C-alpha positions as CSV (number, residue, x, y, z in Angstrom):
1,X,14.2,-30.2,-6.7
2,X,12.9,-30.0,-10.3
3,X,9.6,-28.6,-9.1
4,X,11.4,-25.9,-7.1
5,X,13.5,-24.9,-10.1
6,X,10.4,-24.7,-12.3
7,X,8.6,-22.6,-9.6
8,X,11.6,-20.3,-9.3
9,X,12.2,-19.9,-13.1
10,X,8.5,-20.0,-14.0
11,X,6.6,-16.9,-13.0
12,X,9.7,-14.8,-12.2
13,X,11.3,-15.3,-15.6
14,X,8.0,-14.9,-17.3
15,X,7.2,-11.7,-15.5
16,X,10.7,-10.3,-16.0
17,X,10.5,-10.9,-19.8
18,X,7.1,-9.2,-19.8
19,X,8.6,-6.2,-18.0
20,X,11.5,-6.0,-20.5
21,X,9.2,-6.1,-23.5
22,X,6.9,-3.4,-22.0
23,X,9.8,-1.2,-21.1
24,X,11.2,-1.5,-24.6
25,X,7.8,-0.6,-26.2
26,X,7.3,2.4,-23.9
27,X,10.8,3.8,-24.4
28,X,10.6,3.4,-28.2
29,X,7.2,5.1,-28.2
30,X,8.5,8.0,-26.1
31,X,11.7,8.5,-28.2
32,X,10.0,8.1,-31.6
33,X,7.1,10.4,-30.4
34,X,9.6,13.0,-29.2
35,X,11.4,12.9,-32.6
36,X,8.2,13.2,-34.6
37,X,7.0,16.1,-32.5
38,X,10.3,17.9,-32.8
39,X,11.0,17.3,-36.5
40,X,7.6,16.3,-38.0
41,X,6.2,13.2,-39.6
42,X,8.5,13.4,-42.7
43,X,11.9,14.7,-41.4
44,X,14.6,15.5,-43.9
45,X,17.4,13.0,-42.9
46,X,19.7,14.8,-45.3
47,X,19.8,17.8,-42.9
48,X,22.5,17.5,-40.3
49,X,20.5,18.1,-37.2
50,X,17.6,15.8,-38.0
51,X,19.9,13.0,-39.2
52,X,22.0,13.2,-36.1
53,X,18.9,12.9,-33.8
54,X,17.7,10.0,-35.9
55,X,21.0,8.2,-35.2
56,X,21.1,9.3,-31.6
57,X,17.6,8.1,-30.8
58,X,18.5,4.4,-31.2
59,X,21.4,4.3,-28.7
60,X,19.4,6.6,-26.4
61,X,16.5,4.1,-26.3
62,X,18.9,1.2,-25.8
63,X,20.8,3.0,-23.0
64,X,17.5,3.9,-21.3
65,X,16.3,0.3,-21.4
66,X,19.7,-1.0,-20.1
67,X,19.7,1.5,-17.3
68,X,16.3,0.2,-16.1
69,X,18.0,-3.3,-15.8
70,X,21.1,-1.9,-14.2
71,X,19.0,-0.3,-11.5
72,X,17.3,-3.7,-10.8
73,X,13.9,-2.3,-11.6
74,X,12.9,-5.8,-12.9
75,X,14.1,-7.6,-9.8
76,X,11.4,-10.1,-8.7
77,X,11.9,-9.2,-5.0
78,X,10.4,-5.7,-5.5
79,X,7.6,-6.7,-7.8
80,X,3.9,-6.6,-6.9
81,X,4.1,-4.5,-3.6
82,X,5.6,-1.3,-2.3
83,X,7.0,1.8,-4.1
84,X,10.6,0.6,-4.5
85,X,9.9,-0.5,-8.1
86,X,8.6,2.9,-9.1
87,X,11.5,4.6,-7.3
88,X,14.0,2.6,-9.3
89,X,12.2,3.3,-12.6
90,X,12.2,7.0,-11.9
91,X,15.8,7.1,-10.7
92,X,17.1,5.2,-13.7
93,X,15.2,7.5,-16.1
94,X,16.4,10.7,-14.4
95,X,20.0,9.4,-14.4
96,X,19.8,8.8,-18.2
97,X,18.7,12.3,-19.0
98,X,21.0,13.8,-16.3
99,X,24.0,12.2,-18.0
100,X,22.8,13.5,-21.3
101,X,22.6,17.0,-19.8
102,X,26.1,16.7,-18.3
103,X,27.7,15.4,-21.6
104,X,26.0,18.1,-23.6
105,X,27.5,20.7,-21.2
106,X,31.0,19.2,-21.2
107,X,31.1,18.9,-25.0
108,X,29.2,22.2,-25.6
109,X,26.5,20.3,-27.6
110,X,23.3,22.1,-28.4
111,X,20.6,19.6,-27.4
112,X,17.1,20.2,-28.7
113,X,15.1,21.0,-25.6
114,X,11.8,20.1,-27.3
115,X,13.2,16.6,-28.0
116,X,14.4,16.0,-24.4
117,X,11.5,17.8,-22.9
118,X,9.0,15.4,-24.5
119,X,10.9,12.1,-24.3
120,X,11.7,12.2,-20.6
121,X,8.2,13.0,-19.1
122,X,6.3,11.0,-21.6
123,X,8.6,8.0,-21.2
124,X,8.7,8.2,-17.4
125,X,4.9,8.5,-17.2
126,X,4.5,5.6,-19.7
127,X,6.9,3.4,-17.8
128,X,5.2,4.0,-14.4
129,X,1.8,3.4,-15.9
130,X,2.8,0.2,-17.6
131,X,4.4,-1.0,-14.4
132,X,1.2,-0.2,-12.5
133,X,-1.0,-2.1,-15.1
134,X,1.3,-5.1,-15.0
135,X,1.2,-5.0,-11.2
136,X,-2.6,-5.1,-11.3
137,X,-2.4,-8.2,-13.5
138,X,0.1,-9.8,-11.1
139,X,-2.2,-9.0,-8.1
140,X,-5.0,-10.8,-9.9
141,X,-2.8,-13.8,-10.5
142,X,-1.7,-13.8,-6.8
143,X,-5.2,-13.5,-5.6
144,X,-5.8,-16.8,-7.4
145,X,-2.7,-18.4,-5.8
146,X,-0.5,-18.1,-8.9
147,X,2.9,-16.3,-9.4
148,X,3.8,-16.9,-5.7
149,X,7.0,-17.7,-3.9
150,X,6.7,-20.9,-1.9
151,X,7.9,-20.1,1.6
152,X,9.2,-22.3,4.5
153,X,8.7,-20.4,7.8
154,X,11.5,-20.9,10.3
155,X,11.2,-19.8,13.9
156,X,9.3,-20.1,17.2
157,X,5.7,-21.5,17.1
158,X,4.0,-18.2,17.9
159,X,6.1,-16.2,15.5
160,X,5.5,-18.6,12.7
161,X,1.8,-18.5,13.3
162,X,1.7,-14.7,13.3
163,X,3.9,-14.5,10.1
164,X,1.7,-17.1,8.3
165,X,-1.5,-15.2,9.1
166,X,0.1,-11.8,8.0
167,X,1.3,-13.2,4.7
168,X,-2.0,-14.8,3.9
169,X,-3.7,-11.5,4.5
170,X,-1.3,-9.8,2.1
171,X,-1.4,-12.3,-0.9
172,X,-0.5,-9.4,-3.2
173,X,3.1,-9.5,-1.8
174,X,3.6,-12.9,-3.5
175,X,4.6,-15.1,-0.6
176,X,2.8,-18.4,-0.1
177,X,3.6,-20.2,3.3
178,X,3.7,-23.9,2.6
179,X,5.3,-25.4,5.7
180,X,6.9,-24.5,9.1
181,X,10.1,-25.6,10.8
182,X,10.7,-24.9,14.5
183,X,14.3,-25.6,15.4
184,X,15.2,-26.3,19.0
185,X,11.7,-27.5,20.0
186,X,11.4,-30.8,21.9
187,X,10.1,-33.6,19.8
188,X,6.5,-34.3,20.8
189,X,6.2,-31.1,22.7
190,X,5.2,-29.0,19.7
191,X,2.1,-29.4,17.5
192,X,2.5,-31.2,14.1
193,X,0.9,-28.2,12.4
194,X,0.9,-24.4,12.9
195,X,-1.9,-22.2,11.5
196,X,-2.7,-25.0,9.0
197,X,1.0,-25.5,8.0
198,X,2.7,-28.8,8.5
199,X,5.7,-28.7,10.9
200,X,8.5,-30.5,9.1
201,X,11.1,-30.7,11.9
202,X,12.8,-29.4,15.0
203,X,16.4,-30.2,14.5
204,X,18.7,-27.2,14.8
205,X,21.1,-28.2,12.0
206,X,21.6,-27.1,8.4
207,X,21.2,-30.5,6.8
208,X,17.8,-31.1,8.4
209,X,16.5,-27.7,7.3
210,X,17.7,-28.3,3.7
211,X,15.8,-31.6,3.7
212,X,12.7,-29.8,4.9
213,X,13.1,-27.3,2.0
214,X,13.3,-30.2,-0.4
215,X,10.2,-31.9,1.1
216,X,8.0,-28.8,0.8
217,X,9.4,-27.7,-2.5
218,X,10.1,-24.2,-1.1
219,X,12.0,-21.5,-3.1
220,X,12.4,-19.1,-0.2
221,X,13.0,-19.4,3.6
222,X,11.7,-16.8,6.1
223,X,13.5,-16.7,9.4
224,X,11.1,-15.2,12.0
225,X,11.5,-14.3,15.7
226,X,12.1,-17.0,18.3
227,X,14.3,-19.1,16.0
228,X,16.7,-21.2,18.2
229,X,19.7,-21.3,15.9
230,X,23.3,-20.3,16.7
231,X,24.4,-17.4,14.5
232,X,27.1,-19.6,13.0
233,X,24.5,-22.2,11.9
234,X,22.3,-19.4,10.5
235,X,25.4,-18.1,8.6
236,X,26.0,-21.6,7.1
237,X,22.4,-21.9,6.3
238,X,22.6,-18.7,4.3
239,X,25.6,-20.1,2.3
240,X,23.6,-23.3,1.5
241,X,20.6,-21.3,0.4
242,X,22.7,-19.1,-1.8
243,X,24.2,-22.2,-3.5
244,X,20.7,-23.5,-4.1
245,X,19.5,-20.1,-5.4
246,X,16.9,-20.1,-2.6
247,X,16.0,-16.7,-1.1
248,X,16.6,-16.0,2.6
249,X,14.2,-13.6,4.2
250,X,14.6,-12.2,7.7
251,X,11.3,-11.4,9.4
252,X,12.0,-9.6,12.7
253,X,9.3,-9.2,15.4
254,X,8.2,-5.8,14.1
255,X,4.6,-5.4,13.1
256,X,2.8,-2.6,11.4
257,X,6.0,-0.5,11.0
258,X,6.3,1.4,7.7
259,X,9.5,1.4,5.7
260,X,10.5,5.0,6.2
261,X,10.8,4.4,10.0
262,X,13.2,1.5,9.5
263,X,16.9,2.1,9.1
264,X,19.7,-0.5,8.9
265,X,23.2,0.1,10.3
266,X,26.1,-2.3,10.1
267,X,28.0,-2.6,13.4
268,X,30.7,-5.2,13.8
269,X,29.2,-7.3,11.0
270,X,25.7,-7.2,12.6
271,X,22.8,-5.5,10.7
272,X,21.2,-3.4,13.4
273,X,17.6,-2.2,12.7
274,X,16.8,1.2,14.0
275,X,13.1,2.1,14.3
276,X,12.5,5.8,14.6
277,X,9.7,7.2,16.9
278,X,6.6,8.4,15.0
279,X,6.0,12.1,15.5
280,X,3.5,14.6,14.2
281,X,5.0,17.9,15.5
282,X,6.4,21.1,14.3
283,X,6.7,21.3,10.5
284,X,4.9,18.1,9.9
285,X,1.8,19.3,11.9
286,X,1.9,22.6,10.1
287,X,2.2,21.0,6.7
288,X,-0.8,18.7,7.4
289,X,-2.9,21.5,8.7
290,X,-2.1,23.8,5.7
291,X,-3.0,20.9,3.4
292,X,-6.3,20.3,5.2
293,X,-7.2,24.0,5.0
294,X,-6.3,24.4,1.3
295,X,-8.0,21.2,0.1
296,X,-11.1,21.4,2.3
297,X,-11.6,25.1,1.4
298,X,-11.3,24.3,-2.3
299,X,-13.7,21.3,-2.0
300,X,-16.2,23.4,-0.1
301,X,-16.1,26.0,-2.8
302,X,-16.5,23.4,-5.6
303,X,-19.3,21.4,-3.9
304,X,-21.4,24.1,-2.4
305,X,-24.1,23.8,-5.2
306,X,-24.1,20.0,-4.8
307,X,-24.4,20.3,-1.0
308,X,-27.3,22.8,-1.5
309,X,-29.1,20.3,-3.8
310,X,-28.5,17.4,-1.3
311,X,-29.9,19.5,1.6
312,X,-33.0,20.2,-0.4
313,X,-33.4,16.6,-1.4
314,X,-33.0,15.4,2.3
315,X,-35.7,18.0,3.4
316,X,-38.1,16.9,0.7
317,X,-37.5,13.1,1.2
318,X,-38.4,12.9,4.9
319,X,-39.4,15.1,7.9
320,X,-36.6,16.8,9.8
321,X,-33.5,18.9,9.4
322,X,-31.1,18.5,6.5
323,X,-28.0,18.3,8.7
324,X,-27.4,15.7,11.4
325,X,-25.2,16.8,14.3
326,X,-23.6,14.3,16.6
327,X,-21.0,14.5,19.3
328,X,-17.8,12.7,18.4
329,X,-14.4,12.4,20.1
330,X,-11.5,14.1,18.5
331,X,-7.8,14.5,19.1
332,X,-6.6,13.8,22.6
333,X,-10.2,12.9,23.7
334,X,-11.6,16.4,23.0
335,X,-15.4,16.2,22.0
336,X,-16.7,18.1,19.0
337,X,-19.9,18.2,17.0
338,X,-19.6,16.3,13.7
339,X,-21.8,17.4,10.7
340,X,-23.4,15.0,8.2
341,X,-26.3,15.1,5.9
342,X,-29.2,13.3,7.7
343,X,-29.5,9.9,6.2
344,X,-31.9,8.4,8.9
345,X,-35.3,9.3,10.3
346,X,-35.3,11.9,13.0
347,X,-35.8,9.5,16.0
348,X,-33.0,7.1,14.8
349,X,-31.0,7.2,18.1
350,X,-34.1,6.4,20.1
351,X,-34.7,3.3,18.0
352,X,-31.2,2.0,18.4
353,X,-31.9,-0.1,21.5
354,X,-34.7,-1.9,19.7
355,X,-32.4,-2.9,16.8
356,X,-29.3,-3.9,18.9
357,X,-30.1,-7.6,18.5
358,X,-29.8,-7.2,14.7
359,X,-26.3,-5.7,14.8
360,X,-24.3,-6.9,11.9
361,X,-21.3,-4.7,12.8
362,X,-18.1,-5.8,14.5
363,X,-19.2,-5.7,18.1
364,X,-18.2,-2.1,19.1
365,X,-19.8,-0.5,16.0
366,X,-23.5,-0.9,15.2
367,X,-24.2,-1.6,11.6
368,X,-27.1,-3.1,9.6
369,X,-27.1,-3.7,5.9
370,X,-30.9,-3.1,5.8
371,X,-31.3,-0.6,8.6
372,X,-35.0,0.4,8.7
373,X,-34.0,3.8,10.0
374,X,-32.3,4.8,6.8
375,X,-34.3,7.0,4.4
376,X,-34.6,6.5,0.7
377,X,-32.3,9.5,0.1
378,X,-30.0,8.3,2.8
379,X,-29.3,5.0,1.1
380,X,-28.0,6.8,-2.0
381,X,-26.0,9.3,0.1
382,X,-24.4,6.5,2.1
383,X,-23.6,4.4,-0.9
384,X,-21.4,7.2,-2.4
385,X,-20.4,8.8,1.0
386,X,-22.2,12.0,0.0
387,X,-23.6,12.3,3.5
388,X,-20.1,13.1,4.8
389,X,-19.6,16.2,2.7
390,X,-20.5,18.6,5.5
391,X,-17.5,17.3,7.4
392,X,-15.4,19.5,5.2
393,X,-16.5,22.3,7.5
394,X,-15.2,20.3,10.5
395,X,-11.9,20.0,8.6
396,X,-11.7,23.6,7.7
397,X,-12.1,24.8,11.3
398,X,-9.6,22.2,12.6
399,X,-11.8,19.7,14.4
400,X,-11.0,16.9,11.9
401,X,-8.5,16.2,9.1
402,X,-8.9,15.0,5.6
403,X,-7.2,11.7,6.5
404,X,-7.1,10.0,9.9
405,X,-8.8,7.4,12.0
406,X,-12.6,7.1,12.0
407,X,-14.2,9.7,14.4
408,X,-15.5,7.6,17.3
409,X,-18.6,8.1,19.4
410,X,-18.1,8.7,23.2
411,X,-19.7,5.4,24.0
412,X,-17.2,3.6,21.8
413,X,-14.2,5.5,23.5
414,X,-15.6,4.5,26.9
415,X,-14.9,0.8,26.1
416,X,-11.6,1.3,24.4
417,X,-8.7,-0.8,25.6
418,X,-5.4,1.0,26.5
419,X,-3.8,0.3,23.1
420,X,-6.8,1.4,21.2
421,X,-6.7,4.9,22.8
422,X,-3.6,5.6,20.6
423,X,-6.1,6.3,17.8
424,X,-6.8,9.6,19.6
425,X,-3.2,10.9,19.2
426,X,-4.2,12.4,15.8
427,X,-7.3,14.2,14.5
428,X,-10.0,11.9,13.1
429,X,-10.4,11.9,9.4
430,X,-13.0,12.2,6.7
431,X,-11.3,9.2,5.1
432,X,-8.5,6.8,6.2
433,X,-7.1,3.3,5.8
434,X,-10.4,2.0,7.2
435,X,-12.3,3.8,4.4
436,X,-10.2,2.3,1.5
437,X,-9.9,-1.2,3.0
438,X,-13.6,-2.3,3.3
439,X,-15.3,0.2,5.7
440,X,-18.2,-1.6,7.4
441,X,-17.0,-5.0,6.2
442,X,-14.0,-4.8,8.5
443,X,-13.8,-6.6,11.8
444,X,-13.2,-4.4,14.9
445,X,-9.6,-5.9,15.2
446,X,-8.9,-5.0,11.6
447,X,-10.3,-1.5,12.0
448,X,-8.1,-0.9,15.1
449,X,-5.1,-2.3,13.4
450,X,-5.4,0.0,10.4
451,X,-6.0,3.1,12.5
452,X,-3.0,2.3,14.7
453,X,-0.9,1.7,11.7
454,X,-1.9,5.2,10.4
455,X,-1.0,6.8,13.7
456,X,2.3,5.1,13.9
457,X,3.4,5.7,10.3
458,X,1.8,9.0,9.3
459,X,3.3,10.9,6.3
460,X,1.9,13.5,3.9
461,X,2.7,11.2,1.0
462,X,0.7,8.5,2.6
463,X,-2.2,10.9,3.0
464,X,-2.1,11.7,-0.7
465,X,-2.2,8.0,-1.6
466,X,-5.1,7.3,0.8
467,X,-7.0,10.2,-0.8
468,X,-6.5,8.7,-4.3
469,X,-7.6,5.3,-3.1
470,X,-10.6,6.9,-1.5
471,X,-12.0,8.0,-4.9
472,X,-11.9,4.4,-6.1
473,X,-13.4,3.1,-2.9
474,X,-16.3,5.6,-3.1
475,X,-17.2,4.6,-6.6
476,X,-17.0,0.9,-5.8
477,X,-19.2,1.4,-2.7
478,X,-17.6,-1.6,-0.9
479,X,-18.8,-1.9,2.7
480,X,-21.0,1.2,2.4
481,X,-24.3,0.7,4.2
């Protein structure tokens, strides 16, 4: 019990204090900076306006700091993953200055626009940046197995195994599975371990589950699908966990579903989860196409000198054309000709059969880290993804999109399983989740999972985030060969 309390009060309290200190520093910096910019380095406090703002700055900063706490922006549940933390920081900040605007209107107070116009944006950007930096530090700690919530997985064997694998894959979320509990299973009929986790029991009663929590020193319980517990027992378990300050997490059998598609509705005391159907039609399709045209057109204009230089380099480096044209499969199975700068010798496709035994890819895709067909110029182009610049023309004419699944070859599509063909519901992309998650280092299953996740959960905001992550992935050159 003591170890559980230390675990619960350790990293969470430490991180919460760290957030509180950083928030206070950023707010003070924003408010003081706004005051200096408005009234100068040596304000005359004897003057009415400057003296009033000097006095108002202190309660404003304190109120802003308290509002961040009131909006639960330092709550441990939202730290380290997702955008909820950032949303709460932004909402709290906007509410602070919204209330100031309302009060100034009601009392006919003449608020200095220069003061407010600096404090809000500077403070908000500073808060978001500090939260992001602290999140990066927390991710490093979690990658090392620190600052994690110890989790007891409760449910059916297959659901427990799936949940354990998923949580281990996403260590940045901060959940460390330490044990499993399969209520309702027959003694001796189930394995003593699941996915490397010890199974601590099968009894479908609250006291046995509480003992299991003590045995594994867990500070959170995740109830997954297949749990054989009566709703009344599950309700009593929730009461006991609340009394012990132990978190209760419900993990329904929904995989790869993004948050915006999930809506909860209370009906007769039951939290019903509604999952909306993913669509890319009407206004959404038009918005994505306009975004593709504008951004690809701008990038073509800006990179034309670079593309001309690369084309000349490719021609001088090896015999053959500067551009490589290859048939790929686009949206709804329609073939198109994809453009790339040639990074291999001219007869590369003819040599593929001889190199098949050296395949280091994921089975469906052929990859070699030291492919002898790649030219000297091609190695540099591939490392920084410069060979893909001509695909901007594919995007501009509508054959591809800036973000989407990887454009597959016809021979790859020919061996697709039924589920994998859902990748063809959207246009292939110049970049995508596969590009920012490891590229050639990914297994075939992981590549498919990421592409299907994108198809199921597309959004324009998600596209923007992937584009930002692509810049980092290109410079790091992870999985590029």
